[in-house]
Backbone as JSON, one array per atom type, in Angstrom:
{
  "sequence": "MATIIDGKALAKKLNSQTSERVKQLQDQNGITPGLVVIIVGTDPASQRYVRNKHRTAKRLGIYSIVRELPDTISQDELLKIVQEYNADPKITGILVQDPLPKQINEKQITRSILPEKDVDGFHPINVGKLYLNDSTKYPVACTPKGVMTMFKEYNIDLKGKDVVMIGRSAIVGKPMAALMLNAGASVSILHLLTKDITQYTKNADVIVSATGSLHTVTKNDVKPGAVVIDVGQNINEEGHLVGDTDYDDLFDKVSYITPVPGGVGPMTIATLMQQTVDLAEWSLESGQ",
  "N": [[27.69, -84.39, 138.51], [29.37, -83.06, 135.72], [30.93, -79.85, 135.12], [30.8, -78.31, 132.03], [33.49, -77.3, 130.12], [33.38, -74.72, 128.13], [34.72, -74.27, 125.25], [34.13, -73.03, 122.85], [32.52, -70.8, 123.5], [34.33, -69.42, 125.13], [36.4, -68.93, 123.33], [35.11, -67.14, 121.64], [34.82, -64.97, 123.37], [37.55, -64.39, 123.84], [38.36, -63.75, 121.24], [36.92, -61.41, 120.84], [38.18, -59.7, 122.65], [40.71, -59.69, 121.47], [40.16, -58.47, 119.02], [39.53, -55.88, 119.9], [42.03, -55.13, 120.88], [43.49, -55.07, 118.52], [42.27, -52.9, 117.21], [43.01, -50.89, 118.97], [45.8, -50.86, 118.69], [45.95, -50.02, 116.05], [44.67, -47.49, 116.16], [46.16, -46.05, 118.08], [48.84, -46.44, 117.46], [49.14, -46.78, 114.75], [49.54, -49.3, 113.72], [49.04, -52.49, 112.3], [48.59, -55.74, 113.28], [50.18, -58.53, 111.71], [49.75, -61.65, 110.06], [51.17, -64.48, 108.57], [50.42, -67.48, 107.02], [51.99, -70.27, 105.93], [51.47, -72.76, 103.65], [52.19, -75.95, 102.51], [51.6, -77.99, 99.82], [48.56, -80.01, 99.39], [47.02, -81.05, 101.49], [43.93, -81.98, 102.78], [42.88, -81.58, 105.44], [44.73, -79.75, 106.49], [44.34, -77.61, 104.73], [41.74, -76.9, 105.43], [42.08, -76.08, 108.11], [43.76, -73.89, 107.68], [42.15, -72.19, 106.16], [40.2, -71.57, 108.09], [41.79, -70.2, 109.97], [42.63, -67.99, 108.44], [40.2, -66.77, 107.83], [39.26, -66.1, 110.39], [41.3, -64.36, 111.28], [41.06, -62.2, 109.47], [38.49, -61.32, 110.13], [38.93, -60.31, 112.65], [40.41, -58.12, 112.17], [43.09, -58.42, 111.65], [45.96, -58.29, 109.57], [46.2, -60.57, 107.08], [47.81, -63.24, 105.43], [47.78, -65.99, 103.23], [50.06, -68.21, 102.12], [50.37, -70.28, 99.57], [52.01, -73.2, 98.57], [53.6, -75.48, 96.29], [53.83, -79.08, 96.76], [56.2, -79.95, 95.83], [58.2, -78.22, 96.39], [61.52, -77.11, 97.19], [63.81, -77.47, 99.98], [65.57, -75.26, 100.23], [64.19, -73.32, 98.74], [61.88, -72.98, 100.28], [63.02, -72.03, 102.65], [63.96, -69.55, 101.76], [61.56, -68.22, 101.33], [60.53, -68.08, 103.93], [62.48, -66.4, 105.03], [61.91, -64.11, 103.6], [59.51, -63.27, 104.79], [60.4, -62.96, 107.38], [61.8, -60.6, 107.08], [59.84, -58.82, 106.46], [58.18, -56.0, 107.47], [55.46, -55.75, 107.84], [54.54, -58.14, 108.69], [53.95, -59.8, 111.65], [53.7, -62.29, 112.74], [54.64, -65.6, 111.93], [53.71, -68.65, 110.51], [54.24, -71.99, 109.71], [52.46, -74.41, 108.23], [51.79, -77.69, 109.38], [51.17, -80.95, 107.83], [54.55, -81.3, 106.49], [56.12, -81.97, 103.3], [58.25, -84.87, 102.6], [60.8, -84.11, 101.72], [61.44, -81.86, 103.1], [63.08, -80.48, 105.86], [61.71, -80.22, 108.79], [62.46, -79.24, 111.33], [64.57, -77.56, 110.75], [63.29, -75.6, 109.27], [61.6, -74.54, 111.24], [63.53, -73.46, 112.95], [64.44, -71.44, 111.35], [62.63, -69.38, 111.39], [62.26, -66.17, 112.76], [62.66, -65.82, 116.26], [61.08, -63.85, 117.49], [58.98, -63.67, 115.77], [57.77, -66.03, 115.81], [54.99, -67.34, 115.9], [53.78, -69.73, 116.57], [55.26, -70.69, 118.65], [57.34, -72.59, 118.62], [60.05, -72.36, 118.14], [63.41, -73.17, 119.09], [64.59, -71.33, 120.92], [62.37, -70.05, 122.09], [61.08, -72.27, 123.17], [63.0, -73.04, 125.0], [62.92, -70.85, 126.76], [60.38, -71.22, 127.81], [60.7, -73.67, 129.22], [62.55, -72.85, 131.08], [61.01, -71.2, 132.52], [61.04, -68.47, 131.99], [61.16, -64.96, 132.7], [60.67, -63.04, 130.81], [58.83, -61.86, 127.87], [57.4, -64.09, 125.58], [56.43, -66.21, 122.82], [54.21, -69.06, 123.08], [53.36, -72.48, 122.48], [50.24, -72.79, 120.84], [47.93, -74.42, 121.4], [48.39, -75.6, 124.05], [48.64, -73.13, 125.45], [46.09, -72.11, 125.1], [44.63, -73.97, 126.61], [45.57, -73.33, 129.16], [44.4, -70.83, 129.4], [41.76, -71.64, 129.58], [41.81, -72.97, 132.09], [42.25, -70.75, 133.74], [39.97, -69.17, 133.23], [37.94, -70.78, 134.27], [38.6, -70.9, 136.89], [40.34, -72.94, 137.8], [42.71, -74.0, 139.76], [46.04, -74.85, 139.51], [48.07, -75.11, 141.3], [49.96, -77.08, 143.4], [48.6, -79.34, 142.63], [48.15, -82.74, 141.5], [48.99, -83.74, 138.36], [48.33, -85.27, 135.24], [49.75, -85.67, 132.11], [48.92, -86.97, 129.12], [50.63, -88.04, 126.48], [53.39, -86.92, 124.57], [54.16, -85.06, 122.66], [55.9, -82.49, 120.78], [54.31, -80.42, 120.1], [52.01, -80.34, 121.69], [52.04, -82.06, 124.15], [54.62, -81.81, 125.57], [55.05, -78.89, 125.82], [52.64, -78.31, 127.18], [52.91, -79.75, 129.56], [55.11, -78.36, 130.62], [54.04, -75.78, 131.01], [52.09, -76.33, 132.97], [53.69, -77.3, 135.02], [55.16, -74.97, 135.53], [53.09, -73.54, 136.62], [52.87, -74.57, 139.11], [52.07, -77.2, 139.48], [52.41, -80.77, 140.1], [53.73, -82.82, 137.75], [53.12, -85.63, 135.73], [54.26, -87.21, 132.84], [52.86, -89.19, 130.44], [53.07, -91.84, 127.98], [53.32, -93.81, 124.93], [55.01, -95.88, 125.78], [54.57, -96.09, 128.45], [53.88, -98.21, 131.14], [51.49, -98.71, 132.62], [48.91, -96.74, 132.44], [46.76, -96.23, 134.07], [47.49, -96.39, 136.76], [48.57, -93.95, 137.21], [46.6, -92.09, 136.32], [44.39, -92.56, 137.99], [45.0, -91.35, 140.34], [45.17, -88.71, 139.77], [44.54, -85.2, 139.9], [44.07, -83.56, 137.77], [43.71, -84.3, 134.36], [45.14, -84.31, 131.21], [44.67, -85.15, 127.93], [46.24, -86.05, 124.94], [46.45, -87.89, 122.66], [45.29, -88.88, 120.32], [43.84, -91.22, 120.18], [41.05, -93.3, 120.48], [39.02, -93.55, 123.43], [41.07, -93.34, 125.33], [40.96, -92.45, 127.93], [38.76, -93.54, 130.37], [35.82, -93.98, 132.49], [36.68, -95.69, 134.51], [39.29, -95.01, 134.8], [39.71, -92.72, 136.24], [39.62, -90.62, 139.2], [36.91, -89.64, 141.42], [35.69, -86.37, 140.77], [37.82, -85.38, 139.31], [39.53, -83.25, 136.93], [39.13, -83.12, 133.46], [40.74, -82.68, 130.47], [40.41, -82.71, 127.09], [42.29, -83.07, 124.35], [42.4, -84.5, 122.09], [41.57, -85.55, 118.71], [39.49, -87.52, 116.95], [37.9, -89.83, 114.69], [34.96, -91.53, 115.16], [33.24, -94.78, 115.13], [30.8, -94.19, 113.97], [31.41, -92.16, 112.32], [31.68, -89.65, 113.44], [33.2, -86.71, 114.84], [35.22, -87.04, 117.62], [36.83, -87.08, 120.89], [39.77, -88.07, 122.79], [38.86, -89.08, 125.16], [36.27, -90.91, 126.9], [33.61, -89.34, 126.78], [30.77, -89.29, 127.52], [30.69, -91.39, 129.34], [32.38, -90.46, 131.34], [31.17, -88.19, 132.3], [29.43, -87.94, 134.61], [31.14, -88.42, 136.67], [33.4, -86.78, 136.84], [34.65, -83.42, 137.63], [35.07, -81.21, 135.94], [35.01, -80.96, 132.38], [36.11, -81.08, 128.97], [34.35, -80.79, 125.91], [34.38, -82.55, 122.72], [33.51, -82.01, 119.47], [34.13, -78.43, 120.15], [35.54, -77.78, 122.42], [38.72, -77.69, 123.25], [39.61, -77.2, 120.63], [38.45, -74.75, 119.3], [39.74, -72.88, 120.92], [42.4, -73.04, 120.23], [42.75, -71.74, 117.72], [41.79, -69.2, 118.44], [43.71, -68.5, 120.31], [45.97, -68.42, 118.72], [45.4, -66.09, 117.25], [45.33, -64.23, 119.34], [48.0, -64.39, 120.13], [49.32, -63.48, 117.87], [48.73, -60.78, 117.99], [49.92, -60.25, 120.45], [52.65, -60.54, 119.72], [52.95, -58.36, 118.0], [52.56, -56.24, 119.79], [54.65, -56.69, 121.61], [56.84, -56.33, 119.95], [56.59, -53.64, 119.41], [57.02, -52.6, 121.97], [59.67, -53.29, 122.34], [60.88, -51.74, 120.5], [61.42, -52.62, 117.95]],
  "CA": [[27.61, -83.95, 137.12], [30.51, -82.2, 135.4], [30.81, -78.56, 134.45], [31.38, -78.36, 130.69], [34.36, -76.17, 129.78], [32.87, -74.34, 126.81], [35.79, -73.63, 124.48], [33.56, -72.19, 121.8], [32.13, -69.53, 124.1], [35.53, -68.73, 125.6], [37.1, -68.45, 122.13], [34.38, -65.95, 121.19], [35.2, -63.9, 124.29], [38.95, -64.07, 123.58], [38.42, -63.08, 119.93], [36.41, -60.05, 121.04], [39.28, -58.94, 123.29], [41.78, -59.55, 120.47], [39.7, -57.46, 118.06], [39.69, -54.57, 120.55], [43.46, -54.83, 120.94], [43.89, -54.72, 117.14], [41.8, -51.53, 116.98], [43.82, -50.0, 119.8], [47.11, -50.74, 118.03], [45.77, -49.22, 114.83], [44.31, -46.11, 116.5], [47.18, -45.37, 118.89], [50.21, -46.59, 116.94], [49.13, -46.95, 113.3], [50.1, -50.63, 113.44], [48.11, -53.61, 112.15], [49.28, -57.03, 113.39], [50.15, -59.3, 110.45], [49.98, -63.09, 110.17], [51.27, -65.26, 107.34], [50.39, -68.94, 107.15], [52.58, -70.91, 104.76], [50.98, -74.13, 103.53], [52.87, -76.68, 101.43], [50.82, -79.14, 99.39], [47.1, -79.92, 99.32], [46.38, -81.88, 102.52], [42.59, -81.4, 103.02], [42.73, -81.1, 106.82], [45.55, -78.54, 106.61], [43.67, -76.54, 104.01], [40.58, -76.49, 106.23], [42.6, -75.31, 109.25], [44.3, -72.62, 107.19], [41.0, -71.34, 105.8], [39.61, -71.08, 109.34], [42.7, -69.21, 110.54], [42.6, -66.8, 107.59], [38.88, -66.14, 107.99], [39.21, -65.51, 111.73], [42.22, -63.23, 111.32], [40.47, -61.07, 108.73], [37.33, -60.85, 110.89], [39.42, -59.59, 113.83], [41.16, -56.94, 111.73], [44.51, -58.75, 111.46], [46.43, -58.41, 108.19], [46.41, -62.02, 106.96], [48.25, -63.78, 104.14], [47.98, -67.43, 103.09], [51.02, -68.46, 101.04], [50.21, -71.66, 99.15], [53.19, -73.66, 97.85], [53.47, -76.87, 95.83], [54.54, -80.06, 97.6], [57.5, -80.22, 95.19], [59.13, -77.15, 96.73], [62.75, -77.58, 97.84], [64.15, -76.91, 101.29], [66.15, -73.92, 100.05], [63.14, -72.4, 98.3], [61.01, -72.68, 101.43], [63.8, -71.19, 103.56], [63.98, -68.19, 101.19], [60.24, -67.62, 101.55], [60.47, -67.73, 105.36], [63.34, -65.22, 105.22], [61.17, -62.98, 103.02], [58.56, -62.78, 105.79], [61.2, -62.47, 108.51], [62.23, -59.23, 106.77], [58.67, -58.0, 106.11], [57.71, -55.32, 108.69], [54.0, -55.87, 107.97], [54.26, -59.47, 109.26], [54.42, -59.95, 113.03], [53.66, -63.7, 113.08], [54.85, -66.54, 110.81], [53.34, -70.03, 110.83], [54.36, -72.96, 108.62], [51.48, -75.43, 108.57], [52.06, -79.13, 109.25], [52.47, -81.61, 107.66], [55.41, -80.88, 105.38], [56.58, -83.13, 102.52], [59.42, -85.57, 103.15], [62.09, -83.48, 101.37], [61.62, -80.67, 103.94], [63.51, -80.68, 107.24], [60.8, -79.36, 109.55], [63.16, -78.57, 112.43], [65.36, -76.47, 110.17], [62.33, -74.55, 108.92], [61.19, -73.91, 112.5], [64.65, -72.65, 113.45], [64.69, -70.31, 110.45], [61.69, -68.3, 111.74], [62.76, -65.33, 113.84], [61.96, -66.13, 117.51], [60.09, -62.82, 117.8], [57.84, -63.82, 114.85], [57.41, -67.44, 115.92], [53.65, -67.29, 116.5], [53.46, -71.07, 117.05], [56.02, -70.96, 119.88], [58.11, -73.83, 118.46], [61.48, -72.1, 117.98], [64.15, -73.65, 120.28], [64.8, -70.26, 121.9], [61.12, -69.86, 122.83], [60.86, -73.49, 123.96], [63.93, -72.95, 126.13], [62.38, -69.87, 127.71], [59.24, -71.86, 128.48], [61.18, -74.66, 130.19], [63.24, -72.12, 132.14], [60.01, -70.31, 133.13], [61.68, -67.16, 131.83], [60.27, -63.86, 133.09], [60.43, -62.15, 129.67], [57.65, -62.17, 127.06], [57.75, -64.96, 124.46], [55.28, -67.02, 122.4], [54.09, -70.43, 123.56], [52.49, -73.31, 121.62], [48.9, -72.21, 120.98], [46.96, -75.3, 122.05], [48.6, -75.56, 125.51], [48.34, -71.79, 125.99], [44.63, -72.03, 125.14], [44.18, -74.76, 127.75], [45.85, -72.54, 130.36], [43.35, -69.8, 129.45], [40.57, -72.34, 130.09], [41.99, -73.15, 133.53], [42.09, -69.44, 134.38], [38.57, -68.75, 133.09], [37.08, -71.6, 135.12], [39.17, -70.86, 138.25], [40.95, -74.23, 138.13], [44.05, -73.68, 140.26], [46.93, -76.01, 139.36], [49.11, -75.09, 142.33], [49.93, -78.2, 144.32], [47.78, -80.44, 142.11], [48.77, -83.84, 140.76], [48.52, -83.62, 136.99], [48.82, -86.24, 134.27], [49.74, -85.3, 130.7], [49.04, -88.18, 128.3], [51.16, -87.59, 125.19], [54.65, -86.19, 124.76], [54.52, -84.37, 121.42], [56.49, -81.15, 120.91], [53.26, -79.45, 119.81], [51.06, -80.26, 122.8], [52.38, -82.71, 125.4], [55.75, -81.24, 126.3], [54.79, -77.52, 126.3], [51.55, -78.33, 128.15], [53.5, -80.18, 130.83], [55.96, -77.28, 131.13], [53.17, -74.71, 131.51], [51.46, -76.76, 134.22], [54.77, -77.32, 136.0], [55.42, -73.57, 135.87], [51.95, -73.06, 137.41], [52.96, -75.13, 140.44], [51.56, -78.56, 139.55], [53.33, -81.9, 139.98], [53.31, -83.33, 136.45], [53.61, -86.9, 135.18], [54.04, -87.3, 131.4], [52.67, -90.57, 130.01], [53.19, -92.01, 126.53], [53.1, -95.17, 124.44], [55.82, -96.86, 126.5], [54.16, -96.16, 129.85], [53.38, -99.57, 131.36], [50.11, -98.75, 133.1], [48.52, -95.33, 132.63], [45.73, -96.11, 135.1], [48.09, -96.17, 138.08], [48.8, -92.51, 137.29], [45.38, -91.3, 136.13], [43.44, -92.74, 139.1], [45.4, -90.47, 141.44], [45.38, -87.36, 139.23], [43.52, -84.16, 140.06], [43.83, -83.03, 136.43], [44.21, -85.16, 133.28], [45.11, -83.75, 129.87], [44.96, -86.23, 126.99], [46.52, -85.64, 123.56], [47.02, -89.08, 122.04], [44.68, -89.23, 119.04], [43.36, -92.59, 120.27], [39.74, -93.39, 121.12], [38.86, -94.15, 124.75], [42.3, -93.33, 126.12], [40.55, -92.27, 129.33], [37.37, -93.92, 130.64], [35.34, -93.78, 133.86], [37.48, -96.51, 135.43], [40.66, -94.5, 134.85], [39.79, -91.44, 136.95], [39.01, -90.54, 140.53], [35.78, -88.69, 141.44], [36.01, -84.95, 140.87], [38.98, -84.99, 138.49], [39.34, -82.35, 135.78], [39.59, -83.82, 132.25], [40.91, -81.83, 129.28], [40.55, -83.62, 125.94], [42.9, -82.39, 123.21], [42.39, -85.43, 120.96], [40.57, -85.47, 117.64], [39.37, -88.83, 116.32], [36.62, -90.13, 114.05], [34.47, -92.79, 115.73], [32.66, -95.77, 114.21], [29.67, -93.57, 113.26], [31.92, -91.09, 111.47], [31.61, -88.38, 114.14], [34.42, -86.21, 115.49], [35.23, -87.23, 119.07], [38.15, -86.89, 121.47], [40.46, -89.25, 123.34], [38.19, -89.56, 126.36], [34.9, -91.39, 126.77], [32.94, -88.16, 127.35], [29.5, -89.65, 128.18], [31.03, -92.28, 130.45], [33.06, -89.69, 132.38], [30.47, -86.94, 132.63], [28.86, -87.92, 135.96], [32.15, -88.71, 137.68], [34.42, -85.74, 136.92], [34.14, -82.09, 138.02], [35.13, -80.38, 134.73], [35.41, -81.74, 131.2], [35.98, -80.38, 127.69], [33.75, -81.6, 124.85], [34.97, -82.55, 121.37], [34.1, -80.67, 119.25], [33.64, -77.32, 120.97], [36.35, -77.59, 123.62], [40.06, -77.13, 123.05], [39.8, -76.8, 119.23], [38.25, -73.31, 119.04], [40.69, -72.08, 121.69], [43.7, -73.04, 119.56], [42.75, -70.66, 116.73], [41.65, -67.93, 119.15], [45.0, -68.21, 120.94], [46.86, -68.01, 117.63], [45.1, -64.69, 116.97], [45.79, -63.49, 120.51], [49.46, -64.36, 120.16], [49.73, -62.61, 116.76], [48.67, -59.41, 118.52], [50.99, -60.19, 121.46], [53.94, -60.33, 119.05], [52.96, -56.97, 117.51], [52.73, -55.36, 120.96], [55.99, -56.88, 122.16], [57.76, -55.7, 118.99], [56.46, -52.2, 119.64], [57.66, -52.31, 123.26], [61.13, -53.44, 122.23], [61.35, -50.77, 119.53], [61.85, -53.3, 116.7]],
  "C": [[28.7, -82.91, 136.83], [30.07, -80.82, 134.9], [31.5, -78.68, 133.1], [32.23, -77.11, 130.47], [34.09, -75.82, 128.32], [33.94, -73.55, 126.04], [35.28, -72.7, 123.41], [33.18, -70.81, 122.34], [33.34, -68.73, 124.55], [36.34, -68.18, 124.43], [36.44, -67.18, 121.59], [34.74, -64.74, 122.05], [36.63, -63.44, 124.03], [39.1, -63.32, 122.26], [37.93, -61.64, 120.03], [37.48, -59.16, 121.66], [40.4, -58.68, 122.3], [41.42, -58.47, 119.46], [39.86, -56.05, 118.62], [41.16, -54.17, 120.61], [44.0, -54.44, 119.56], [43.5, -53.27, 116.86], [42.64, -50.53, 117.74], [45.2, -49.79, 119.19], [47.03, -49.87, 116.79], [45.55, -47.75, 115.17], [45.45, -45.36, 117.18], [48.57, -45.39, 118.27], [50.29, -46.73, 115.43], [49.67, -48.29, 112.85], [48.96, -51.65, 113.32], [48.91, -54.9, 112.28], [49.11, -57.85, 112.11], [50.53, -60.75, 110.65], [50.1, -63.7, 108.79], [51.27, -66.73, 107.7], [50.9, -69.53, 105.84], [52.12, -72.36, 104.73], [51.62, -74.78, 102.3], [52.04, -77.91, 101.08], [49.32, -78.92, 99.55], [46.4, -80.83, 100.34], [45.04, -81.25, 102.91], [42.41, -80.84, 104.43], [43.51, -79.81, 107.03], [44.88, -77.36, 105.92], [42.48, -76.01, 104.78], [41.02, -75.64, 107.42], [43.06, -73.93, 108.79], [43.18, -71.66, 106.79], [40.36, -70.74, 107.05], [40.47, -70.0, 109.98], [42.62, -67.89, 109.78], [41.3, -66.03, 107.79], [38.79, -65.43, 109.34], [40.09, -64.28, 111.82], [41.62, -62.01, 110.64], [39.3, -60.46, 109.51], [37.76, -59.99, 112.09], [40.24, -58.36, 113.46], [42.64, -57.16, 111.55], [44.82, -58.84, 109.97], [46.86, -59.86, 107.98], [46.78, -62.42, 105.54], [48.29, -65.31, 104.25], [48.9, -67.64, 101.89], [50.96, -69.95, 100.71], [51.37, -72.07, 98.24], [53.0, -75.11, 97.41], [54.26, -77.83, 96.7], [55.87, -80.5, 97.0], [58.57, -79.2, 95.57], [60.36, -77.73, 97.44], [62.93, -76.91, 99.2], [64.66, -75.48, 101.15], [65.1, -72.9, 99.63], [62.22, -72.0, 99.45], [61.73, -71.78, 102.43], [63.84, -69.74, 103.08], [62.67, -67.48, 101.44], [60.07, -67.23, 103.02], [61.29, -66.47, 105.63], [62.66, -63.95, 104.68], [60.2, -62.4, 104.05], [59.25, -62.36, 107.08], [61.54, -60.99, 108.33], [61.07, -58.28, 106.51], [58.12, -57.33, 107.37], [56.2, -55.42, 108.89], [53.6, -57.19, 108.64], [54.83, -59.56, 110.67], [54.43, -61.42, 113.46], [53.77, -64.58, 111.86], [54.51, -67.94, 111.3], [53.52, -70.89, 109.59], [53.51, -74.17, 109.01], [52.02, -76.85, 108.38], [50.92, -79.79, 108.46], [53.25, -81.02, 106.49], [55.88, -82.11, 104.62], [57.93, -83.64, 102.98], [60.75, -84.92, 102.8], [62.39, -82.26, 102.24], [62.02, -81.09, 105.36], [62.74, -79.7, 108.12], [61.52, -78.59, 110.66], [63.99, -77.38, 111.92], [64.46, -75.29, 109.8], [61.9, -73.8, 110.17], [62.28, -72.99, 113.03], [64.89, -71.41, 112.6], [63.75, -69.13, 110.71], [62.28, -67.48, 112.88], [61.98, -65.64, 115.12], [60.86, -65.13, 117.84], [58.91, -62.82, 116.82], [57.28, -65.24, 114.89], [56.06, -67.59, 116.62], [53.2, -68.64, 117.05], [54.21, -71.44, 118.33], [56.89, -72.2, 119.82], [59.61, -73.61, 118.29], [62.22, -72.54, 119.25], [64.39, -72.57, 121.34], [63.54, -70.06, 122.74], [60.78, -71.08, 123.69], [61.76, -73.48, 125.19], [63.45, -71.98, 127.19], [61.21, -70.45, 128.5], [59.73, -72.82, 129.56], [61.95, -74.02, 131.34], [62.29, -71.25, 132.95], [60.54, -68.88, 133.14], [60.67, -66.05, 132.11], [59.99, -62.89, 131.95], [59.2, -62.62, 128.88], [58.08, -62.97, 125.83], [56.52, -65.78, 124.09], [55.37, -68.46, 122.88], [53.15, -71.19, 122.62], [51.02, -73.0, 121.9], [47.89, -73.12, 121.67], [47.17, -75.34, 123.57], [48.28, -74.2, 126.14], [46.83, -71.59, 126.09], [44.05, -72.81, 126.31], [44.43, -74.0, 129.05], [44.84, -71.41, 130.52], [42.05, -70.4, 129.98], [40.66, -72.52, 131.61], [41.72, -71.83, 134.27], [40.63, -69.01, 134.37], [37.66, -69.5, 134.06], [37.63, -71.75, 136.55], [39.67, -72.23, 138.71], [42.41, -73.96, 138.47], [44.92, -74.93, 140.21], [47.96, -76.13, 140.48], [48.93, -76.26, 143.3], [49.13, -79.4, 143.84], [48.65, -81.51, 141.45], [48.15, -83.9, 139.38], [49.14, -84.71, 136.13], [48.66, -85.67, 132.87], [49.95, -86.57, 129.89], [49.41, -87.74, 126.88], [52.38, -86.73, 125.41], [55.11, -85.46, 123.51], [55.11, -83.0, 121.73], [55.44, -80.07, 120.73], [52.33, -79.25, 120.99], [51.65, -80.79, 124.11], [53.48, -82.03, 126.19], [55.51, -79.79, 126.74], [53.65, -77.44, 127.32], [52.07, -78.72, 129.53], [54.34, -79.07, 131.45], [55.11, -76.14, 131.71], [52.53, -75.08, 132.84], [52.48, -76.86, 135.35], [55.09, -75.91, 136.48], [54.31, -72.98, 136.74], [51.89, -73.7, 138.79], [52.39, -76.53, 140.6], [52.71, -79.56, 139.59], [52.87, -82.7, 138.77], [53.96, -84.66, 136.13], [53.27, -86.91, 133.68], [53.99, -88.77, 131.0], [52.71, -90.66, 128.5], [53.05, -93.48, 126.18], [53.86, -96.24, 125.23], [55.5, -96.93, 127.99], [53.45, -97.48, 130.11], [51.91, -99.61, 131.75], [49.66, -97.33, 133.38], [47.55, -95.18, 133.8], [46.3, -95.86, 136.48], [48.4, -94.69, 138.3], [47.48, -91.74, 137.27], [44.42, -91.41, 137.31], [43.77, -91.85, 140.3], [45.5, -89.01, 141.02], [44.21, -86.44, 139.53], [43.11, -83.61, 138.7], [44.46, -83.99, 135.42], [44.05, -84.41, 131.96], [45.51, -84.85, 128.91], [45.12, -85.69, 125.58], [47.19, -86.79, 122.83], [46.51, -89.35, 120.63], [44.21, -90.67, 119.0], [42.04, -92.61, 121.04], [39.83, -94.06, 122.49], [40.18, -94.31, 125.51], [41.98, -93.24, 127.61], [39.07, -92.6, 129.47], [37.05, -93.7, 132.12], [36.21, -94.53, 134.88], [38.9, -96.0, 135.63], [40.81, -93.26, 135.73], [39.19, -91.54, 138.34], [37.85, -89.55, 140.49], [36.28, -87.25, 141.57], [37.22, -84.49, 140.08], [38.56, -84.0, 137.4], [39.92, -83.05, 134.55], [39.58, -82.86, 131.06], [41.26, -82.74, 128.11], [41.05, -82.83, 124.73], [42.81, -83.24, 121.94], [41.31, -85.14, 119.94], [40.6, -86.8, 116.89], [38.01, -88.93, 115.63], [36.16, -91.49, 114.58], [33.81, -93.67, 114.67], [31.49, -95.2, 113.4], [30.11, -92.42, 112.36], [31.86, -89.71, 112.11], [32.96, -88.02, 114.76], [34.27, -86.36, 117.0], [36.66, -87.06, 119.57], [38.8, -88.2, 121.88], [39.65, -89.9, 124.45], [36.78, -90.03, 126.06], [34.0, -90.38, 127.5], [31.67, -88.54, 128.14], [29.74, -90.5, 129.43], [31.59, -91.5, 131.64], [32.18, -88.62, 133.01], [29.98, -86.87, 134.08], [29.9, -88.13, 137.07], [33.15, -87.57, 137.89], [33.8, -84.39, 137.28], [34.09, -81.13, 136.83], [35.56, -81.26, 133.57], [35.23, -80.87, 129.95], [35.32, -81.31, 126.67], [34.61, -81.59, 123.59], [33.84, -82.91, 120.4], [33.58, -79.64, 120.25], [34.42, -77.07, 122.24], [37.65, -76.89, 123.31], [40.24, -76.58, 121.63], [39.61, -75.32, 118.96], [39.26, -72.42, 119.76], [42.06, -72.03, 121.03], [43.79, -71.9, 118.56], [42.64, -69.31, 117.41], [42.97, -67.52, 119.8], [46.04, -67.81, 119.9], [46.66, -66.53, 117.3], [45.59, -63.79, 118.11], [47.3, -63.32, 120.48], [50.03, -63.54, 118.99], [49.75, -61.15, 117.22], [49.72, -59.22, 119.63], [52.32, -59.83, 120.8], [54.06, -58.9, 118.53], [53.21, -56.0, 118.66], [54.13, -55.47, 121.53], [57.04, -56.25, 121.26], [57.76, -54.19, 119.18], [57.18, -51.8, 120.92], [59.18, -52.36, 123.17], [61.74, -52.49, 121.22], [61.83, -51.37, 118.23], [60.99, -52.85, 115.52]]
}
């Protein structure tokens, strides 16, 4: 029987630590970490995520702004708004919520955020530091960083382990693979063009799935005692939120597993808050 990796409980613990760090920054340095989330358009899922982020930030004592923009905004107008927050000393973290309308060049917007305010960890400079396993302090994509916190909390040592990352997105797959590689794992990255994922997953000690496809990983795809981390979010035939993996099918065969909901999801927002405070502390240390 698997141990359930309780992301909801861990996020609560992490948020409590973040709240204490906010108070310490305020009491000792007169600084309040600041987060701005820029949302373009009216995508319902994005609006829900942004509301959750804003609510959590305020509860933890973080100065939080939601900047809502019409989906007709031009590239230049959005760049000017990002520059406005780059120059704002009250803002320590800037996030531009996906998706963006087709007239916006997302990569250019990401590059326009100052690396030291890039709370999402997507700026090329920060991505480069991650892949180089740089010894300095820099932000990392929040979902993968949250998964690494889960590994640490549950004493899952990646050193020398065979790990499979299913999915190669810039948001989850690639940074997750880099973090696990940096932790000493041997990492295989699988994707849509991989001929046979089972030949990899059946030998893996740890499997992380981020495909957005139902039943990507089933009982027949894993070896006994594997660790399964489910980053996927899908709606099943009954209209319920589920992950990529067949949770019930896997439960008696694996050693650790994350549920959906209540696994990786809560840790993503908690890590965003943690990293907002990180950026404020690092800015203070560097004298910026």
